[in-house]
N, CA, C and O atoms as a Maestro MAE file, in Angstrom:
{
 s_m_m2io_version
 :::
 2.0.0
}

f_m_ct {
 s_m_title
 :::
 protein
 m_atom[296] {
  # First column is atom index #
  i_m_mmod_type
  r_m_x_coord
  r_m_y_coord
  r_m_z_coord
  i_m_residue_number
  s_m_chain_name
  s_m_pdb_residue_name
  s_m_pdb_atom_name
  i_m_atomic_number
  :::
  1 25 6.503 -51.960 76.369 1 A "UNK " " N  " 7
  2 3 7.548 -51.044 76.768 1 A "UNK " " CA " 6
  3 2 7.900 -50.184 75.555 1 A "UNK " " C  " 6
  4 15 8.191 -50.683 74.468 1 A "UNK " " O  " 8
  5 25 7.860 -48.857 75.789 2 A "UNK " " N  " 7
  6 3 8.132 -47.957 74.682 2 A "UNK " " CA " 6
  7 2 9.503 -47.319 74.844 2 A "UNK " " C  " 6
  8 15 10.090 -47.334 75.926 2 A "UNK " " O  " 8
  9 25 9.996 -46.764 73.761 3 A "UNK " " N  " 7
  10 3 11.298 -46.114 73.805 3 A "UNK " " CA " 6
  11 2 11.173 -44.604 73.903 3 A "UNK " " C  " 6
  12 15 12.120 -43.883 73.587 3 A "UNK " " O  " 8
  13 25 10.006 -44.111 74.342 4 A "UNK " " N  " 7
  14 3 9.822 -42.678 74.489 4 A "UNK " " CA " 6
  15 2 10.142 -42.243 75.917 4 A "UNK " " C  " 6
  16 15 10.108 -43.041 76.854 4 A "UNK " " O  " 8
  17 25 10.450 -40.966 76.053 5 A "UNK " " N  " 7
  18 3 10.723 -40.414 77.379 5 A "UNK " " CA " 6
  19 2 9.451 -40.444 78.209 5 A "UNK " " C  " 6
  20 15 8.370 -40.118 77.720 5 A "UNK " " O  " 8
  21 25 9.588 -40.836 79.464 6 A "UNK " " N  " 7
  22 3 8.457 -40.876 80.380 6 A "UNK " " CA " 6
  23 2 8.841 -40.222 81.685 6 A "UNK " " C  " 6
  24 15 10.003 -40.237 82.093 6 A "UNK " " O  " 8
  25 25 7.841 -39.646 82.334 7 A "UNK " " N  " 7
  26 3 8.003 -39.183 83.708 7 A "UNK " " CA " 6
  27 2 6.971 -39.934 84.525 7 A "UNK " " C  " 6
  28 15 5.766 -39.772 84.332 7 A "UNK " " O  " 8
  29 25 7.457 -40.754 85.437 8 A "UNK " " N  " 7
  30 3 6.592 -41.554 86.286 8 A "UNK " " CA " 6
  31 2 6.595 -40.948 87.681 8 A "UNK " " C  " 6
  32 15 7.646 -40.586 88.209 8 A "UNK " " O  " 8
  33 25 5.407 -40.840 88.276 9 A "UNK " " N  " 7
  34 3 5.283 -40.211 89.588 9 A "UNK " " CA " 6
  35 2 4.526 -41.170 90.495 9 A "UNK " " C  " 6
  36 15 3.442 -41.647 90.156 9 A "UNK " " O  " 8
  37 25 5.121 -41.447 91.663 10 A "UNK " " N  " 7
  38 3 4.550 -42.407 92.604 10 A "UNK " " CA " 6
  39 2 4.413 -41.808 94.000 10 A "UNK " " C  " 6
  40 15 5.253 -41.019 94.434 10 A "UNK " " O  " 8
  41 25 3.349 -42.190 94.693 11 A "UNK " " N  " 7
  42 3 3.268 -42.003 96.140 11 A "UNK " " CA " 6
  43 2 4.008 -43.189 96.738 11 A "UNK " " C  " 6
  44 15 3.874 -44.309 96.245 11 A "UNK " " O  " 8
  45 25 4.794 -42.962 97.802 12 A "UNK " " N  " 7
  46 3 5.614 -44.052 98.335 12 A "UNK " " CA " 6
  47 2 5.539 -44.144 99.853 12 A "UNK " " C  " 6
  48 15 4.964 -43.289 100.527 12 A "UNK " " O  " 8
  49 25 6.139 -45.206 100.360 13 A "UNK " " N  " 7
  50 3 6.264 -45.401 101.809 13 A "UNK " " CA " 6
  51 2 7.667 -45.049 102.296 13 A "UNK " " C  " 6
  52 15 8.063 -45.456 103.388 13 A "UNK " " O  " 8
  53 25 8.415 -44.303 101.502 14 A "UNK " " N  " 7
  54 3 9.772 -43.898 101.879 14 A "UNK " " CA " 6
  55 2 9.695 -43.048 103.145 14 A "UNK " " C  " 6
  56 15 8.917 -42.097 103.223 14 A "UNK " " O  " 8
  57 25 10.526 -43.412 104.148 15 A "UNK " " N  " 7
  58 3 10.446 -42.730 105.444 15 A "UNK " " CA " 6
  59 2 11.742 -42.104 105.903 15 A "UNK " " C  " 6
  60 15 11.928 -41.915 107.105 15 A "UNK " " O  " 8
  61 25 12.631 -41.779 105.013 16 A "UNK " " N  " 7
  62 3 13.858 -41.123 105.436 16 A "UNK " " CA " 6
  63 2 15.034 -41.475 104.556 16 A "UNK " " C  " 6
  64 15 14.904 -42.129 103.522 16 A "UNK " " O  " 8
  65 25 16.202 -41.009 105.013 17 A "UNK " " N  " 7
  66 3 17.411 -41.147 104.194 17 A "UNK " " CA " 6
  67 2 17.827 -42.595 103.966 17 A "UNK " " C  " 6
  68 15 18.358 -42.922 102.904 17 A "UNK " " O  " 8
  69 25 17.596 -43.463 104.942 18 A "UNK " " N  " 7
  70 3 17.963 -44.877 104.751 18 A "UNK " " CA " 6
  71 2 17.117 -45.504 103.630 18 A "UNK " " C  " 6
  72 15 17.635 -46.259 102.808 18 A "UNK " " O  " 8
  73 25 15.826 -45.189 103.603 19 A "UNK " " N  " 7
  74 3 14.976 -45.689 102.518 19 A "UNK " " CA " 6
  75 2 15.426 -45.118 101.178 19 A "UNK " " C  " 6
  76 15 15.436 -45.828 100.173 19 A "UNK " " O  " 8
  77 25 15.796 -43.840 101.157 20 A "UNK " " N  " 7
  78 3 16.266 -43.221 99.912 20 A "UNK " " CA " 6
  79 2 17.514 -43.938 99.420 20 A "UNK " " C  " 6
  80 15 17.661 -44.161 98.218 20 A "UNK " " O  " 8
  81 25 18.415 -44.304 100.327 21 A "UNK " " N  " 7
  82 3 19.627 -45.034 99.934 21 A "UNK " " CA " 6
  83 2 19.281 -46.394 99.343 21 A "UNK " " C  " 6
  84 15 19.907 -46.824 98.374 21 A "UNK " " O  " 8
  85 25 18.286 -47.080 99.919 22 A "UNK " " N  " 7
  86 3 17.857 -48.376 99.370 22 A "UNK " " CA " 6
  87 2 17.282 -48.198 97.971 22 A "UNK " " C  " 6
  88 15 17.577 -48.977 97.064 22 A "UNK " " O  " 8
  89 25 16.459 -47.166 97.804 23 A "UNK " " N  " 7
  90 3 15.879 -46.883 96.488 23 A "UNK " " CA " 6
  91 2 16.991 -46.555 95.496 23 A "UNK " " C  " 6
  92 15 16.972 -47.033 94.361 23 A "UNK " " O  " 8
  93 25 17.956 -45.745 95.917 24 A "UNK " " N  " 7
  94 3 19.071 -45.363 95.038 24 A "UNK " " CA " 6
  95 2 19.850 -46.584 94.580 24 A "UNK " " C  " 6
  96 15 20.256 -46.665 93.421 24 A "UNK " " O  " 8
  97 25 20.063 -47.536 95.486 25 A "UNK " " N  " 7
  98 3 20.844 -48.720 95.129 25 A "UNK " " CA " 6
  99 2 20.173 -49.527 94.023 25 A "UNK " " C  " 6
  100 15 20.845 -50.232 93.270 25 A "UNK " " O  " 8
  101 25 18.863 -49.426 93.925 26 A "UNK " " N  " 7
  102 3 18.135 -50.139 92.876 26 A "UNK " " CA " 6
  103 2 18.014 -49.281 91.614 26 A "UNK " " C  " 6
  104 15 18.358 -49.732 90.521 26 A "UNK " " O  " 8
  105 25 17.528 -48.053 91.763 27 A "UNK " " N  " 7
  106 3 17.261 -47.220 90.589 27 A "UNK " " CA " 6
  107 2 18.527 -46.849 89.842 27 A "UNK " " C  " 6
  108 15 18.495 -46.709 88.620 27 A "UNK " " O  " 8
  109 25 19.640 -46.687 90.542 28 A "UNK " " N  " 7
  110 3 20.886 -46.313 89.876 28 A "UNK " " CA " 6
  111 2 21.455 -47.445 89.011 28 A "UNK " " C  " 6
  112 15 22.396 -47.224 88.249 28 A "UNK " " O  " 8
  113 25 20.899 -48.635 89.123 29 A "UNK " " N  " 7
  114 3 21.333 -49.766 88.292 29 A "UNK " " CA " 6
  115 2 20.663 -49.768 86.916 29 A "UNK " " C  " 6
  116 15 21.046 -50.549 86.044 29 A "UNK " " O  " 8
  117 25 19.676 -48.911 86.717 30 A "UNK " " N  " 7
  118 3 18.933 -48.879 85.457 30 A "UNK " " CA " 6
  119 2 19.446 -47.762 84.558 30 A "UNK " " C  " 6
  120 15 19.232 -46.588 84.860 30 A "UNK " " O  " 8
  121 25 20.118 -48.101 83.460 31 A "UNK " " N  " 7
  122 3 20.578 -47.048 82.552 31 A "UNK " " CA " 6
  123 2 19.417 -46.309 81.873 31 A "UNK " " C  " 6
  124 15 19.606 -45.208 81.356 31 A "UNK " " O  " 8
  125 25 18.226 -46.904 81.873 32 A "UNK " " N  " 7
  126 3 17.051 -46.264 81.263 32 A "UNK " " CA " 6
  127 2 16.547 -45.086 82.101 32 A "UNK " " C  " 6
  128 15 15.802 -44.244 81.599 32 A "UNK " " O  " 8
  129 25 16.951 -45.023 83.377 33 A "UNK " " N  " 7
  130 3 16.508 -43.939 84.256 33 A "UNK " " CA " 6
  131 2 17.522 -42.807 84.150 33 A "UNK " " C  " 6
  132 15 18.691 -42.962 84.505 33 A "UNK " " O  " 8
  133 25 17.049 -41.661 83.650 34 A "UNK " " N  " 7
  134 3 17.946 -40.525 83.447 34 A "UNK " " CA " 6
  135 2 18.016 -39.622 84.674 34 A "UNK " " C  " 6
  136 15 19.030 -38.957 84.888 34 A "UNK " " O  " 8
  137 25 16.970 -39.585 85.473 35 A "UNK " " N  " 7
  138 3 16.951 -38.759 86.683 35 A "UNK " " CA " 6
  139 2 15.818 -39.245 87.576 35 A "UNK " " C  " 6
  140 15 14.774 -39.679 87.088 35 A "UNK " " O  " 8
  141 25 16.030 -39.169 88.885 36 A "UNK " " N  " 7
  142 3 14.960 -39.477 89.816 36 A "UNK " " CA " 6
  143 2 15.151 -38.637 91.070 36 A "UNK " " C  " 6
  144 15 16.259 -38.204 91.387 36 A "UNK " " O  " 8
  145 25 14.029 -38.415 91.787 37 A "UNK " " N  " 7
  146 3 14.095 -37.640 93.026 37 A "UNK " " CA " 6
  147 2 12.941 -38.046 93.934 37 A "UNK " " C  " 6
  148 15 11.918 -38.558 93.481 37 A "UNK " " O  " 8
  149 25 13.135 -37.802 95.235 38 A "UNK " " N  " 7
  150 3 12.104 -38.072 96.235 38 A "UNK " " CA " 6
  151 2 11.855 -36.779 96.999 38 A "UNK " " C  " 6
  152 15 12.797 -36.116 97.433 38 A "UNK " " O  " 8
  153 25 10.588 -36.427 97.161 39 A "UNK " " N  " 7
  154 3 10.221 -35.257 97.951 39 A "UNK " " CA " 6
  155 2 9.842 -35.731 99.353 39 A "UNK " " C  " 6
  156 15 8.703 -36.129 99.594 39 A "UNK " " O  " 8
  157 25 10.802 -35.685 100.270 40 A "UNK " " N  " 7
  158 3 10.556 -36.137 101.644 40 A "UNK " " CA " 6
  159 2 9.694 -35.163 102.432 40 A "UNK " " C  " 6
  160 15 9.181 -35.516 103.493 40 A "UNK " " O  " 8
  161 25 9.525 -33.943 101.932 41 A "UNK " " N  " 7
  162 3 8.692 -32.947 102.616 41 A "UNK " " CA " 6
  163 2 7.205 -33.170 102.342 41 A "UNK " " C  " 6
  164 15 6.361 -32.797 103.157 41 A "UNK " " O  " 8
  165 25 6.887 -33.765 101.217 42 A "UNK " " N  " 7
  166 3 5.491 -34.038 100.848 42 A "UNK " " CA " 6
  167 2 4.972 -35.215 101.658 42 A "UNK " " C  " 6
  168 15 5.698 -36.186 101.870 42 A "UNK " " O  " 8
  169 25 3.723 -35.143 102.115 43 A "UNK " " N  " 7
  170 3 3.175 -36.225 102.940 43 A "UNK " " CA " 6
  171 2 3.075 -37.532 102.169 43 A "UNK " " C  " 6
  172 15 3.029 -38.601 102.778 43 A "UNK " " O  " 8
  173 25 3.040 -37.468 100.832 44 A "UNK " " N  " 7
  174 3 2.969 -38.688 100.018 44 A "UNK " " CA " 6
  175 2 4.357 -39.215 99.661 44 A "UNK " " C  " 6
  176 15 4.471 -40.248 99.000 44 A "UNK " " O  " 8
  177 25 5.415 -38.520 100.089 45 A "UNK " " N  " 7
  178 3 6.805 -38.924 99.800 45 A "UNK " " CA " 6
  179 2 6.943 -39.249 98.316 45 A "UNK " " C  " 6
  180 15 7.299 -40.367 97.942 45 A "UNK " " O  " 8
  181 25 6.659 -38.267 97.489 46 A "UNK " " N  " 7
  182 3 6.559 -38.443 96.037 46 A "UNK " " CA " 6
  183 2 7.919 -38.792 95.423 46 A "UNK " " C  " 6
  184 15 8.919 -38.109 95.643 46 A "UNK " " O  " 8
  185 25 7.917 -39.869 94.655 47 A "UNK " " N  " 7
  186 3 9.072 -40.316 93.883 47 A "UNK " " CA " 6
  187 2 8.789 -39.984 92.424 47 A "UNK " " C  " 6
  188 15 7.784 -40.419 91.861 47 A "UNK " " O  " 8
  189 25 9.689 -39.206 91.817 48 A "UNK " " N  " 7
  190 3 9.547 -38.809 90.417 48 A "UNK " " CA " 6
  191 2 10.713 -39.410 89.646 48 A "UNK " " C  " 6
  192 15 11.877 -39.217 89.999 48 A "UNK " " O  " 8
  193 25 10.378 -40.150 88.577 49 A "UNK " " N  " 7
  194 3 11.396 -40.846 87.796 49 A "UNK " " CA " 6
  195 2 11.284 -40.441 86.331 49 A "UNK " " C  " 6
  196 15 10.222 -40.569 85.722 49 A "UNK " " O  " 8
  197 25 12.386 -39.954 85.772 50 A "UNK " " N  " 7
  198 3 12.466 -39.674 84.341 50 A "UNK " " CA " 6
  199 2 13.190 -40.851 83.703 50 A "UNK " " C  " 6
  200 15 14.305 -41.194 84.096 50 A "UNK " " O  " 8
  201 25 12.546 -41.464 82.716 51 A "UNK " " N  " 7
  202 3 13.122 -42.682 82.151 51 A "UNK " " CA " 6
  203 2 12.752 -42.841 80.686 51 A "UNK " " C  " 6
  204 15 11.908 -42.127 80.143 51 A "UNK " " O  " 8
  205 25 13.415 -43.801 80.075 52 A "UNK " " N  " 7
  206 3 13.164 -44.150 78.677 52 A "UNK " " CA " 6
  207 2 12.980 -45.664 78.603 52 A "UNK " " C  " 6
  208 15 13.877 -46.424 78.969 52 A "UNK " " O  " 8
  209 25 11.814 -46.096 78.127 53 A "UNK " " N  " 7
  210 3 11.606 -47.508 77.852 53 A "UNK " " CA " 6
  211 2 11.498 -48.424 79.051 53 A "UNK " " C  " 6
  212 15 11.897 -49.586 78.977 53 A "UNK " " O  " 8
  213 25 10.963 -47.922 80.163 54 A "UNK " " N  " 7
  214 3 10.747 -48.783 81.323 54 A "UNK " " CA " 6
  215 2 9.343 -48.489 81.850 54 A "UNK " " C  " 6
  216 15 8.907 -47.338 81.867 54 A "UNK " " O  " 8
  217 25 8.649 -49.527 82.273 55 A "UNK " " N  " 7
  218 3 7.247 -49.357 82.641 55 A "UNK " " CA " 6
  219 2 7.081 -49.071 84.132 55 A "UNK " " C  " 6
  220 15 7.937 -49.408 84.950 55 A "UNK " " O  " 8
  221 25 5.960 -48.441 84.455 56 A "UNK " " N  " 7
  222 3 5.655 -48.189 85.863 56 A "UNK " " CA " 6
  223 2 5.447 -49.496 86.618 56 A "UNK " " C  " 6
  224 15 5.770 -49.578 87.804 56 A "UNK " " O  " 8
  225 25 4.914 -50.519 85.953 57 A "UNK " " N  " 7
  226 3 4.721 -51.816 86.604 57 A "UNK " " CA " 6
  227 2 6.059 -52.444 86.992 57 A "UNK " " C  " 6
  228 15 6.198 -52.995 88.084 57 A "UNK " " O  " 8
  229 25 7.037 -52.360 86.098 58 A "UNK " " N  " 7
  230 3 8.353 -52.921 86.395 58 A "UNK " " CA " 6
  231 2 8.995 -52.202 87.580 58 A "UNK " " C  " 6
  232 15 9.537 -52.840 88.483 58 A "UNK " " O  " 8
  233 25 8.929 -50.876 87.570 59 A "UNK " " N  " 7
  234 3 9.499 -50.114 88.679 59 A "UNK " " CA " 6
  235 2 8.765 -50.396 89.983 59 A "UNK " " C  " 6
  236 15 9.389 -50.492 91.039 59 A "UNK " " O  " 8
  237 25 7.453 -50.528 89.916 60 A "UNK " " N  " 7
  238 3 6.671 -50.852 91.118 60 A "UNK " " CA " 6
  239 2 7.110 -52.181 91.715 60 A "UNK " " C  " 6
  240 15 7.293 -52.290 92.928 60 A "UNK " " O  " 8
  241 25 7.278 -53.192 90.869 61 A "UNK " " N  " 7
  242 3 7.707 -54.512 91.354 61 A "UNK " " CA " 6
  243 2 9.089 -54.457 91.988 61 A "UNK " " C  " 6
  244 15 9.316 -55.031 93.053 61 A "UNK " " O  " 8
  245 25 10.006 -53.766 91.331 62 A "UNK " " N  " 7
  246 3 11.379 -53.668 91.844 62 A "UNK " " CA " 6
  247 2 11.389 -52.989 93.213 62 A "UNK " " C  " 6
  248 15 12.063 -53.452 94.133 62 A "UNK " " O  " 8
  249 25 10.653 -51.905 93.345 63 A "UNK " " N  " 7
  250 3 10.629 -51.177 94.617 63 A "UNK " " CA " 6
  251 2 9.918 -51.975 95.705 63 A "UNK " " C  " 6
  252 15 10.347 -51.961 96.859 63 A "UNK " " O  " 8
  253 25 8.850 -52.663 95.357 64 A "UNK " " N  " 7
  254 3 8.152 -53.479 96.344 64 A "UNK " " CA " 6
  255 2 9.024 -54.644 96.801 64 A "UNK " " C  " 6
  256 15 8.892 -55.101 97.937 64 A "UNK " " O  " 8
  257 25 9.908 -55.129 95.938 65 A "UNK " " N  " 7
  258 3 10.839 -56.198 96.325 65 A "UNK " " CA " 6
  259 2 11.814 -55.760 97.410 65 A "UNK " " C  " 6
  260 15 12.341 -56.599 98.142 65 A "UNK " " O  " 8
  261 25 12.062 -54.452 97.524 66 A "UNK " " N  " 7
  262 3 12.940 -53.971 98.596 66 A "UNK " " CA " 6
  263 2 12.131 -53.344 99.737 66 A "UNK " " C  " 6
  264 15 12.683 -52.644 100.585 66 A "UNK " " O  " 8
  265 25 10.832 -53.599 99.748 67 A "UNK " " N  " 7
  266 3 9.991 -53.171 100.863 67 A "UNK " " CA " 6
  267 2 9.467 -51.750 100.782 67 A "UNK " " C  " 6
  268 15 9.057 -51.187 101.798 67 A "UNK " " O  " 8
  269 25 9.472 -51.157 99.595 68 A "UNK " " N  " 7
  270 3 8.951 -49.804 99.413 68 A "UNK " " CA " 6
  271 2 7.607 -49.898 98.697 68 A "UNK " " C  " 6
  272 15 7.529 -50.349 97.554 68 A "UNK " " O  " 8
  273 25 6.545 -49.463 99.388 69 A "UNK " " N  " 7
  274 3 5.220 -49.418 98.772 69 A "UNK " " CA " 6
  275 2 5.171 -48.250 97.805 69 A "UNK " " C  " 6
  276 15 5.624 -47.155 98.139 69 A "UNK " " O  " 8
  277 25 4.632 -48.460 96.611 70 A "UNK " " N  " 7
  278 3 4.446 -47.383 95.651 70 A "UNK " " CA " 6
  279 2 3.073 -47.481 95.014 70 A "UNK " " C  " 6
  280 15 2.537 -48.570 94.808 70 A "UNK " " O  " 8
  281 25 2.517 -46.321 94.708 71 A "UNK " " N  " 7
  282 3 1.270 -46.252 93.946 71 A "UNK " " CA " 6
  283 2 1.410 -45.109 92.969 71 A "UNK " " C  " 6
  284 15 1.739 -43.986 93.353 71 A "UNK " " O  " 8
  285 25 1.159 -45.395 91.705 72 A "UNK " " N  " 7
  286 3 1.320 -44.371 90.675 72 A "UNK " " CA " 6
  287 2 0.304 -43.258 90.895 72 A "UNK " " C  " 6
  288 15 -0.871 -43.513 91.157 72 A "UNK " " O  " 8
  289 25 0.779 -42.012 90.783 73 A "UNK " " N  " 7
  290 3 -0.097 -40.847 90.843 73 A "UNK " " CA " 6
  291 2 -0.406 -40.416 89.425 73 A "UNK " " C  " 6
  292 15 0.428 -40.531 88.527 73 A "UNK " " O  " 8
  293 25 -1.617 -39.917 89.240 74 A "UNK " " N  " 7
  294 3 -2.012 -39.492 87.899 74 A "UNK " " CA " 6
  295 2 -2.012 -37.988 87.803 74 A "UNK " " C  " 6
  296 15 -2.319 -37.437 86.746 74 A "UNK " " O  " 8
  :::
 }
 m_bond[295] {
  # First column is bond index #
  i_m_from
  i_m_to
  i_m_order
  :::
  1 1 2 1
  2 2 3 1
  3 3 4 2
  4 3 5 1
  5 5 6 1
  6 6 7 1
  7 7 8 2
  8 7 9 1
  9 9 10 1
  10 10 11 1
  11 11 12 2
  12 11 13 1
  13 13 14 1
  14 14 15 1
  15 15 16 2
  16 15 17 1
  17 17 18 1
  18 18 19 1
  19 19 20 2
  20 19 21 1
  21 21 22 1
  22 22 23 1
  23 23 24 2
  24 23 25 1
  25 25 26 1
  26 26 27 1
  27 27 28 2
  28 27 29 1
  29 29 30 1
  30 30 31 1
  31 31 32 2
  32 31 33 1
  33 33 34 1
  34 34 35 1
  35 35 36 2
  36 35 37 1
  37 37 38 1
  38 38 39 1
  39 39 40 2
  40 39 41 1
  41 41 42 1
  42 42 43 1
  43 43 44 2
  44 43 45 1
  45 45 46 1
  46 46 47 1
  47 47 48 2
  48 47 49 1
  49 49 50 1
  50 50 51 1
  51 51 52 2
  52 51 53 1
  53 53 54 1
  54 54 55 1
  55 55 56 2
  56 55 57 1
  57 57 58 1
  58 58 59 1
  59 59 60 2
  60 59 61 1
  61 61 62 1
  62 62 63 1
  63 63 64 2
  64 63 65 1
  65 65 66 1
  66 66 67 1
  67 67 68 2
  68 67 69 1
  69 69 70 1
  70 70 71 1
  71 71 72 2
  72 71 73 1
  73 73 74 1
  74 74 75 1
  75 75 76 2
  76 75 77 1
  77 77 78 1
  78 78 79 1
  79 79 80 2
  80 79 81 1
  81 81 82 1
  82 82 83 1
  83 83 84 2
  84 83 85 1
  85 85 86 1
  86 86 87 1
  87 87 88 2
  88 87 89 1
  89 89 90 1
  90 90 91 1
  91 91 92 2
  92 91 93 1
  93 93 94 1
  94 94 95 1
  95 95 96 2
  96 95 97 1
  97 97 98 1
  98 98 99 1
  99 99 100 2
  100 99 101 1
  101 101 102 1
  102 102 103 1
  103 103 104 2
  104 103 105 1
  105 105 106 1
  106 106 107 1
  107 107 108 2
  108 107 109 1
  109 109 110 1
  110 110 111 1
  111 111 112 2
  112 111 113 1
  113 113 114 1
  114 114 115 1
  115 115 116 2
  116 115 117 1
  117 117 118 1
  118 118 119 1
  119 119 120 2
  120 119 121 1
  121 121 122 1
  122 122 123 1
  123 123 124 2
  124 123 125 1
  125 125 126 1
  126 126 127 1
  127 127 128 2
  128 127 129 1
  129 129 130 1
  130 130 131 1
  131 131 132 2
  132 131 133 1
  133 133 134 1
  134 134 135 1
  135 135 136 2
  136 135 137 1
  137 137 138 1
  138 138 139 1
  139 139 140 2
  140 139 141 1
  141 141 142 1
  142 142 143 1
  143 143 144 2
  144 143 145 1
  145 145 146 1
  146 146 147 1
  147 147 148 2
  148 147 149 1
  149 149 150 1
  150 150 151 1
  151 151 152 2
  152 151 153 1
  153 153 154 1
  154 154 155 1
  155 155 156 2
  156 155 157 1
  157 157 158 1
  158 158 159 1
  159 159 160 2
  160 159 161 1
  161 161 162 1
  162 162 163 1
  163 163 164 2
  164 163 165 1
  165 165 166 1
  166 166 167 1
  167 167 168 2
  168 167 169 1
  169 169 170 1
  170 170 171 1
  171 171 172 2
  172 171 173 1
  173 173 174 1
  174 174 175 1
  175 175 176 2
  176 175 177 1
  177 177 178 1
  178 178 179 1
  179 179 180 2
  180 179 181 1
  181 181 182 1
  182 182 183 1
  183 183 184 2
  184 183 185 1
  185 185 186 1
  186 186 187 1
  187 187 188 2
  188 187 189 1
  189 189 190 1
  190 190 191 1
  191 191 192 2
  192 191 193 1
  193 193 194 1
  194 194 195 1
  195 195 196 2
  196 195 197 1
  197 197 198 1
  198 198 199 1
  199 199 200 2
  200 199 201 1
  201 201 202 1
  202 202 203 1
  203 203 204 2
  204 203 205 1
  205 205 206 1
  206 206 207 1
  207 207 208 2
  208 207 209 1
  209 209 210 1
  210 210 211 1
  211 211 212 2
  212 211 213 1
  213 213 214 1
  214 214 215 1
  215 215 216 2
  216 215 217 1
  217 217 218 1
  218 218 219 1
  219 219 220 2
  220 219 221 1
  221 221 222 1
  222 222 223 1
  223 223 224 2
  224 223 225 1
  225 225 226 1
  226 226 227 1
  227 227 228 2
  228 227 229 1
  229 229 230 1
  230 230 231 1
  231 231 232 2
  232 231 233 1
  233 233 234 1
  234 234 235 1
  235 235 236 2
  236 235 237 1
  237 237 238 1
  238 238 239 1
  239 239 240 2
  240 239 241 1
  241 241 242 1
  242 242 243 1
  243 243 244 2
  244 243 245 1
  245 245 246 1
  246 246 247 1
  247 247 248 2
  248 247 249 1
  249 249 250 1
  250 250 251 1
  251 251 252 2
  252 251 253 1
  253 253 254 1
  254 254 255 1
  255 255 256 2
  256 255 257 1
  257 257 258 1
  258 258 259 1
  259 259 260 2
  260 259 261 1
  261 261 262 1
  262 262 263 1
  263 263 264 2
  264 263 265 1
  265 265 266 1
  266 266 267 1
  267 267 268 2
  268 267 269 1
  269 269 270 1
  270 270 271 1
  271 271 272 2
  272 271 273 1
  273 273 274 1
  274 274 275 1
  275 275 276 2
  276 275 277 1
  277 277 278 1
  278 278 279 1
  279 279 280 2
  280 279 281 1
  281 281 282 1
  282 282 283 1
  283 283 284 2
  284 283 285 1
  285 285 286 1
  286 286 287 1
  287 287 288 2
  288 287 289 1
  289 289 290 1
  290 290 291 1
  291 291 292 2
  292 291 293 1
  293 293 294 1
  294 294 295 1
  295 295 296 2
  :::
 }
}
């Protein structure tokens, strides 16, 4: 885990506002996350996370624990 700024981008299984609220309830608990957004118009429902010192693996596990499939986009 590094202390540099990162932008992590994931394809997700988010399917609407209720899923976004579930994601918000988890991501808003991390002070390392400075900003995040979901593009519900994109077919991949892209989740973009700006963070410091948190890994994509950790975020993937946390989101999968609440039933949201994620795959990192390159």
